[in-house]
C-alpha positions as CSV (number, residue, x, y, z in Angstrom):
1,X,9.8,-22.0,59.7
2,X,13.1,-22.3,61.7
3,X,15.7,-25.0,61.2
4,X,14.7,-26.6,64.2
5,X,10.9,-26.7,63.7
6,X,11.5,-27.8,60.1
7,X,13.4,-30.7,61.6
8,X,10.7,-31.6,64.0
9,X,7.8,-31.4,61.3
10,X,10.0,-33.6,58.9
11,X,10.6,-36.2,61.4
12,X,6.8,-35.9,62.6
13,X,5.6,-36.5,58.9
14,X,7.9,-39.7,58.6
15,X,6.8,-40.9,61.9
16,X,2.8,-40.2,61.9
17,X,2.0,-40.1,58.1
18,X,2.8,-43.6,57.2
19,X,0.8,-44.8,60.4
20,X,-2.0,-42.7,59.8
21,X,-2.0,-44.0,56.0
22,X,-1.7,-47.7,56.8
23,X,-4.7,-47.4,59.3
24,X,-6.9,-45.3,56.9
25,X,-6.2,-47.9,54.0
26,X,-7.5,-50.7,56.4
27,X,-10.5,-48.4,57.6
28,X,-11.6,-47.5,53.9
29,X,-11.2,-51.2,52.6
30,X,-13.2,-52.5,55.5
31,X,-15.9,-50.1,55.0
32,X,-16.2,-50.4,51.3
33,X,-15.4,-54.1,50.4
34,X,-18.9,-55.0,50.4
35,X,-18.9,-53.2,46.8
36,X,-16.5,-56.0,45.8
37,X,-18.7,-58.7,47.5
38,X,-22.0,-57.2,46.3
39,X,-22.6,-59.4,43.3
40,X,-21.8,-62.8,44.8
41,X,-22.7,-61.9,48.1
42,X,-26.4,-61.2,47.0
43,X,-26.3,-64.2,45.1
44,X,-25.3,-66.4,48.0
45,X,-27.6,-64.6,50.6
46,X,-30.7,-63.7,48.6
47,X,-30.2,-59.9,49.5
48,X,-32.1,-57.5,47.6
49,X,-30.8,-54.3,46.0
50,X,-32.9,-52.2,48.4
51,X,-31.3,-54.2,51.5
52,X,-27.8,-54.1,49.9
53,X,-28.3,-50.2,49.7
54,X,-29.6,-49.9,53.3
55,X,-26.9,-52.0,54.6
56,X,-24.2,-50.0,52.7
57,X,-25.7,-46.8,54.4
58,X,-26.5,-48.0,57.7
59,X,-23.0,-48.2,58.6
60,X,-23.0,-44.5,58.8
61,X,-26.1,-44.1,61.3
62,X,-23.9,-45.1,64.6
63,X,-21.2,-43.5,62.7
64,X,-23.0,-39.8,62.8
65,X,-24.1,-40.1,66.1
66,X,-20.9,-41.0,68.0
67,X,-18.2,-38.9,66.0
68,X,-18.6,-35.8,68.4
69,X,-18.4,-37.8,71.6
70,X,-15.7,-40.1,70.2
71,X,-13.4,-37.1,69.3
72,X,-13.9,-35.7,72.9
73,X,-13.2,-39.0,74.4
74,X,-9.8,-39.1,72.4
75,X,-9.0,-35.6,73.9
76,X,-9.5,-36.9,77.2
77,X,-8.0,-40.2,77.2
78,X,-5.1,-39.8,74.6
79,X,-4.7,-40.9,71.0
80,X,-2.7,-44.1,71.5
81,X,-5.3,-45.7,73.7
82,X,-8.4,-44.6,71.9
83,X,-7.2,-45.2,68.3
84,X,-5.7,-48.6,69.3
85,X,-8.9,-49.6,70.8
86,X,-11.0,-48.3,68.0
87,X,-8.9,-50.2,65.4
88,X,-9.2,-53.3,67.2
89,X,-12.9,-53.4,67.5
90,X,-13.6,-52.5,64.0
91,X,-11.2,-55.0,62.8
92,X,-12.9,-57.7,64.5
93,X,-16.4,-56.5,63.3
94,X,-15.1,-56.4,59.8
95,X,-14.0,-59.8,60.1
96,X,-17.5,-60.7,61.7
97,X,-19.0,-59.9,58.3
98,X,-17.7,-63.3,57.2
99,X,-20.6,-64.9,59.0
100,X,-23.1,-62.4,58.1
101,X,-25.4,-64.8,55.7
102,X,-28.8,-63.3,56.5
103,X,-30.3,-59.7,56.0
104,X,-30.6,-59.2,59.6
105,X,-27.1,-60.2,60.6
106,X,-25.8,-58.2,57.5
107,X,-27.6,-55.0,58.9
108,X,-26.6,-55.5,62.4
109,X,-22.8,-56.0,61.6
110,X,-22.9,-53.2,59.3
111,X,-24.5,-50.9,62.1
112,X,-21.8,-52.2,64.9
113,X,-19.1,-51.5,62.4
114,X,-20.0,-48.0,62.0
115,X,-20.4,-47.5,65.7
116,X,-16.7,-48.8,66.0
117,X,-15.3,-46.9,63.2
118,X,-17.0,-43.7,64.5
119,X,-14.0,-42.4,66.5
120,X,-11.4,-43.2,64.0
121,X,-11.6,-40.6,61.1
122,X,-12.4,-37.6,62.9
123,X,-9.7,-38.9,65.5
124,X,-7.2,-38.7,62.7
125,X,-8.2,-35.3,61.6
126,X,-7.8,-34.0,65.1
127,X,-4.6,-35.9,65.5
128,X,-3.1,-34.0,62.4
129,X,-4.1,-30.6,63.9
130,X,-2.2,-31.6,67.0
131,X,1.0,-32.4,65.5
132,X,1.2,-30.4,62.2
133,X,1.3,-26.5,62.0
134,X,-1.4,-25.2,59.9
135,X,0.7,-24.2,56.8
136,X,1.7,-27.8,56.0
137,X,-1.6,-29.3,57.0
138,X,-3.3,-29.4,53.6
139,X,-0.2,-31.5,52.1
140,X,-0.3,-33.6,55.2
141,X,-3.9,-34.6,55.1
142,X,-3.4,-34.9,51.3
143,X,-0.9,-37.7,52.2
144,X,-3.3,-39.3,54.7
145,X,-6.1,-39.2,52.2
146,X,-4.1,-41.2,49.8
147,X,-5.2,-44.1,51.9
148,X,-8.7,-43.9,50.3
149,X,-7.4,-44.5,46.8
150,X,-4.6,-46.7,47.9
151,X,-7.3,-49.1,49.7
152,X,-9.1,-49.2,46.4
153,X,-6.1,-49.5,44.2
154,X,-4.3,-52.2,46.1
155,X,-7.5,-53.5,47.6
156,X,-9.2,-53.8,44.4
157,X,-6.9,-56.7,43.3
158,X,-6.6,-58.1,46.9
159,X,-10.3,-58.2,47.2
160,X,-10.6,-59.9,43.7
161,X,-8.1,-62.5,44.5
162,X,-9.6,-63.3,47.7
163,X,-13.2,-63.5,46.0
164,X,-11.5,-66.0,43.5
165,X,-11.0,-68.2,46.8
166,X,-14.8,-69.5,46.3
167,X,-15.2,-72.9,47.7
168,X,-11.7,-72.9,49.7
169,X,-12.4,-74.7,53.1
170,X,-16.0,-75.0,52.0
171,X,-16.8,-71.1,52.2
172,X,-17.7,-68.5,49.5
173,X,-15.0,-66.1,48.4
174,X,-16.6,-63.0,50.2
175,X,-16.2,-65.0,53.5
176,X,-12.4,-65.2,52.9
177,X,-12.3,-61.5,51.9
178,X,-14.1,-60.2,55.0
179,X,-12.4,-62.4,57.4
180,X,-8.7,-61.8,56.2
181,X,-9.1,-57.8,55.7
182,X,-10.7,-57.7,59.0
183,X,-8.0,-59.3,60.9
184,X,-5.3,-57.2,59.2
185,X,-7.0,-54.2,61.0
186,X,-6.6,-56.2,64.1
187,X,-2.9,-56.7,63.8
188,X,-2.9,-52.8,63.3
189,X,-4.7,-52.3,66.3
190,X,-2.2,-53.8,68.5
191,X,0.7,-52.2,66.7
192,X,-0.8,-48.9,67.6
193,X,-0.4,-49.4,71.3
194,X,3.3,-49.6,70.9
195,X,4.0,-47.1,68.2
196,X,1.9,-44.1,68.8
197,X,2.7,-41.1,71.3
198,X,-0.3,-39.1,72.5
199,X,1.2,-35.6,72.0
200,X,4.3,-33.7,70.8
201,X,5.5,-33.3,74.6
202,X,5.6,-37.2,74.8
203,X,7.1,-37.7,71.2
204,X,10.0,-40.4,71.6
205,X,11.5,-39.4,68.1
206,X,11.9,-35.9,68.7
207,X,14.8,-34.2,70.7
208,X,13.9,-31.9,73.6
209,X,14.6,-28.8,71.2
210,X,12.5,-30.1,68.5
211,X,9.5,-30.9,70.8
212,X,9.9,-27.3,72.3
213,X,9.9,-25.8,68.9
214,X,6.9,-27.6,67.5
215,X,5.1,-27.2,70.9
216,X,5.4,-23.2,70.5
217,X,4.4,-23.1,67.1
218,X,1.2,-25.2,67.6
219,X,0.5,-23.0,70.9
220,X,1.1,-19.9,69.1
221,X,-1.5,-20.9,66.4
222,X,-4.0,-22.0,69.1
223,X,-3.8,-19.1,71.0
224,X,-4.9,-16.6,68.1
225,X,-8.5,-15.2,68.7
226,X,-9.0,-17.2,72.0
227,X,-11.9,-15.4,73.1
228,X,-14.4,-18.1,72.5
229,X,-13.8,-21.5,74.5
230,X,-16.8,-23.6,74.5
231,X,-17.8,-26.7,72.6
232,X,-21.0,-24.8,71.7
233,X,-18.8,-22.0,70.0
234,X,-18.2,-24.5,67.0
235,X,-21.6,-26.2,67.0
236,X,-23.3,-22.8,67.2
237,X,-21.2,-21.3,64.3
238,X,-23.0,-20.8,60.9
239,X,-20.1,-21.3,59.0
240,X,-19.3,-24.6,60.8
241,X,-23.0,-25.7,59.6
242,X,-22.2,-24.3,56.1
243,X,-18.9,-26.7,56.2
244,X,-21.1,-29.6,57.3
245,X,-23.4,-29.5,54.6
246,X,-20.7,-29.4,52.0
247,X,-18.9,-32.3,53.6
248,X,-22.4,-34.0,53.6
249,X,-22.3,-33.4,50.0
250,X,-18.9,-34.4,49.3
251,X,-19.6,-38.0,50.9
252,X,-22.8,-38.3,48.8
253,X,-20.7,-38.1,46.0
254,X,-18.0,-40.5,47.3
255,X,-20.0,-43.3,48.5
256,X,-22.8,-43.1,45.8
257,X,-19.9,-44.1,43.6
258,X,-17.6,-46.4,45.6
259,X,-20.2,-48.9,46.7
260,X,-21.3,-49.4,43.1
261,X,-18.2,-48.8,41.4
262,X,-16.9,-52.6,41.0
263,X,-20.4,-53.6,39.4
264,X,-20.4,-50.4,37.4
265,X,-16.9,-51.1,35.9
266,X,-17.7,-54.9,35.4
267,X,-20.9,-53.8,33.5
268,X,-18.7,-51.5,31.2
269,X,-16.3,-54.2,30.3
270,X,-18.7,-57.1,30.2
271,X,-17.4,-59.1,33.0
272,X,-18.3,-60.5,36.2
273,X,-16.7,-58.8,39.4
274,X,-13.6,-60.9,39.9
275,X,-9.8,-60.4,39.4
276,X,-9.9,-58.8,35.8
277,X,-12.8,-56.5,36.8
278,X,-11.0,-55.3,39.8
279,X,-7.8,-54.4,38.0
280,X,-9.9,-52.1,35.7
281,X,-11.7,-50.8,38.8
282,X,-8.2,-49.7,40.1
283,X,-7.6,-47.4,37.3
284,X,-9.6,-44.4,38.6
285,X,-8.0,-44.8,42.1
286,X,-4.5,-44.5,40.5
287,X,-5.5,-41.0,39.2
288,X,-7.2,-40.4,42.7
289,X,-3.6,-40.8,44.1
290,X,-2.1,-38.4,41.8
291,X,-4.8,-36.0,42.6
292,X,-4.6,-36.4,46.1
293,X,-0.8,-36.0,46.3
294,X,-0.6,-32.8,43.9
295,X,-3.8,-30.6,44.6
296,X,-3.3,-30.2,48.3
297,X,0.4,-29.3,47.8
298,X,-0.6,-26.8,45.2
299,X,-3.2,-25.5,47.6
300,X,-0.6,-25.3,50.7
301,X,2.0,-23.4,48.4
302,X,-0.6,-20.8,47.0
303,X,-2.6,-20.4,50.2
304,X,-5.8,-20.6,48.1
305,X,-8.4,-23.1,49.7
306,X,-11.8,-22.3,48.6
307,X,-11.4,-21.9,44.8
308,X,-9.3,-24.9,44.4
309,X,-11.9,-27.0,46.4
310,X,-14.5,-25.8,44.6
311,X,-12.8,-26.6,41.1
312,X,-11.6,-29.8,42.3
313,X,-15.3,-30.9,43.2
314,X,-16.7,-29.6,40.1
315,X,-14.5,-31.8,38.2
316,X,-15.8,-34.7,40.3
317,X,-19.3,-33.8,39.5
318,X,-18.7,-33.6,35.7
319,X,-16.9,-36.7,35.7
320,X,-19.6,-38.7,37.4
321,X,-22.1,-37.3,34.9
322,X,-20.1,-38.3,32.0
323,X,-19.6,-41.7,33.3
324,X,-23.3,-42.4,33.0
325,X,-23.5,-41.1,29.4
326,X,-20.5,-42.2,27.5
327,X,-19.1,-45.2,25.7
328,X,-17.2,-47.7,28.0
329,X,-13.7,-46.2,27.4
330,X,-14.7,-42.6,27.9
331,X,-16.8,-43.7,30.9
332,X,-13.7,-45.2,32.6
333,X,-11.8,-41.9,31.7
334,X,-14.6,-39.8,33.2
335,X,-14.6,-42.1,36.5
336,X,-10.8,-41.4,36.9
337,X,-11.5,-37.6,37.0
338,X,-14.6,-38.1,39.5
339,X,-12.4,-40.3,41.8
340,X,-9.5,-38.0,41.8
341,X,-11.9,-35.1,42.2
342,X,-13.9,-36.1,45.1
343,X,-11.0,-37.6,46.9
344,X,-8.4,-34.7,46.4
345,X,-11.0,-32.0,47.6
346,X,-11.2,-33.5,51.2
347,X,-7.9,-32.7,52.4
348,X,-8.1,-29.0,50.9
349,X,-11.7,-28.9,52.7
350,X,-10.4,-30.0,56.2
351,X,-7.9,-27.0,56.2
352,X,-11.2,-24.8,56.6
353,X,-12.5,-26.0,59.9
354,X,-9.1,-26.8,61.4
355,X,-8.0,-23.1,60.5
356,X,-11.0,-21.6,62.2
357,X,-11.1,-23.8,65.5
358,X,-8.9,-24.7,68.3
359,X,-9.1,-26.9,71.5
360,X,-12.3,-28.5,72.4
361,X,-14.1,-26.5,69.8
362,X,-11.9,-28.0,67.1
363,X,-12.5,-31.6,68.6
364,X,-16.3,-31.1,68.7
365,X,-16.2,-29.1,65.1
366,X,-14.3,-32.0,63.5
367,X,-16.7,-34.5,64.8
368,X,-19.8,-32.4,64.0
369,X,-18.8,-31.8,60.2
370,X,-17.6,-35.6,60.1
371,X,-21.0,-36.4,61.4
372,X,-22.9,-34.8,58.5
373,X,-20.6,-36.7,56.1
374,X,-21.8,-39.9,57.7
375,X,-25.3,-38.6,56.7
376,X,-24.0,-38.1,53.4
377,X,-22.6,-41.6,53.3
378,X,-25.9,-43.0,54.4
379,X,-28.0,-41.2,51.8
380,X,-25.6,-41.8,49.0
381,X,-26.7,-45.6,48.1
382,X,-30.4,-44.6,48.9
383,X,-30.2,-41.7,46.6
384,X,-28.5,-43.9,43.9
385,X,-31.2,-46.7,44.0
386,X,-34.1,-44.6,44.4
387,X,-33.2,-42.6,41.4
388,X,-32.8,-45.4,39.4
389,X,-36.1,-47.3,40.4
390,X,-37.9,-44.1,39.9
391,X,-36.8,-43.3,36.3
392,X,-36.2,-46.9,35.6
393,X,-32.8,-46.2,34.4
394,X,-29.5,-47.3,35.5
395,X,-28.0,-43.9,34.7
396,X,-30.6,-41.9,36.6
397,X,-28.6,-42.7,40.0
398,X,-25.3,-41.3,38.5
399,X,-27.0,-38.2,37.0
400,X,-28.5,-37.7,40.4
401,X,-25.1,-37.8,42.2
402,X,-23.4,-35.8,39.5
403,X,-26.0,-32.9,40.0
404,X,-25.7,-33.1,43.9
405,X,-21.9,-32.8,43.5
406,X,-22.1,-29.7,41.4
407,X,-24.2,-28.2,44.1
408,X,-21.5,-29.0,46.4
409,X,-19.0,-27.1,44.4
410,X,-21.3,-24.1,44.2
411,X,-21.7,-24.3,48.1
412,X,-17.9,-23.9,48.4
413,X,-18.0,-21.0,46.5
414,X,-20.4,-19.3,48.6
415,X,-18.1,-19.6,51.7
416,X,-16.8,-16.4,52.7
417,X,-13.0,-16.1,53.5
418,X,-12.9,-15.7,57.3
419,X,-10.5,-14.3,59.5
420,X,-7.7,-16.9,60.6
421,X,-8.8,-18.6,63.7
422,X,-12.2,-16.6,63.9
423,X,-13.4,-19.2,66.4
424,X,-11.1,-20.8,69.2
425,X,-11.9,-23.2,72.1
């Protein structure tokens, strides 16, 4: 890169990555914090394991359906307005979980929360593609994806502390956890309206020369292979479907573990879910942070995507499987490899659709692939609970997840390496 372009990219990193990271921490915490509340929440509300699994997964129903139109609306109305409104809405709904004290309220709020968050994650992927050149995108997405393990590293103790507030003000601990963590997202939504710029051309933090250099580079990447220009060029592409199925499998791995990890770790150490168990639960996410930082950077440096992604996902699958069968100490070590694998694979994975699509095809393609990921998120708790019930074994669900994850690694290896920007829009 030229000196001016390098300056523009560096400034953009410092401006956007902390913002994207902060919002992703809050988003991931608000969708996954029911895992910390699970034990006490089920006791207080009488929620069955099956209803919990349904509620954990139902988040992804509306999330799946609205991903594509949400990304197209963001392209039309601008990132600042769309992401700001989305964050405000999901924050209020996450806080409303504090009042979901019956099964129907639980299912209703989780469904609405999924609808509110539908535009956020694919919007962040699309935002990165509009601000960062392709050759730095894996490392940028790696830093963004650190939001998930950070949410669970920092959020585990935070959620544990809030759960310890049981009885304060006459409310259970999970009430305070949902309310406080949701309201943090509301504050972040207000911040977005003042902080975010819609596009590089409007960037307040770049000089005129830096804007010109960055826009020229991004336009040069977008105009390669510009023969296809319709949204259907993405959704009708067999490779996009292949990527969508892979992403669905990755999300089965992610949420099949995350929604149950606090109770799994608590059982391994012989404790109830609380502050002590939450500290141990944070350990795998520390390793996920390391993997998410180094693996995408190595992928950018070598230019290798497919083989690195496949190996990383394979490690995740093996880690999940070993955690089901080993002693408590070995199981926790295995969970560290699993968490590092299924989080770190995702920023490498997202260089594949963003490297072959542009324009409206990119916005729709990201939403389409993310839709399949949402299907995976819905299926994950169902698969785990159904396997445990069918085989009458608490390890059966983990072994099922492990097998599916290994199949995902094989599916990545089956991808053919395309010509750059083979589909555009």
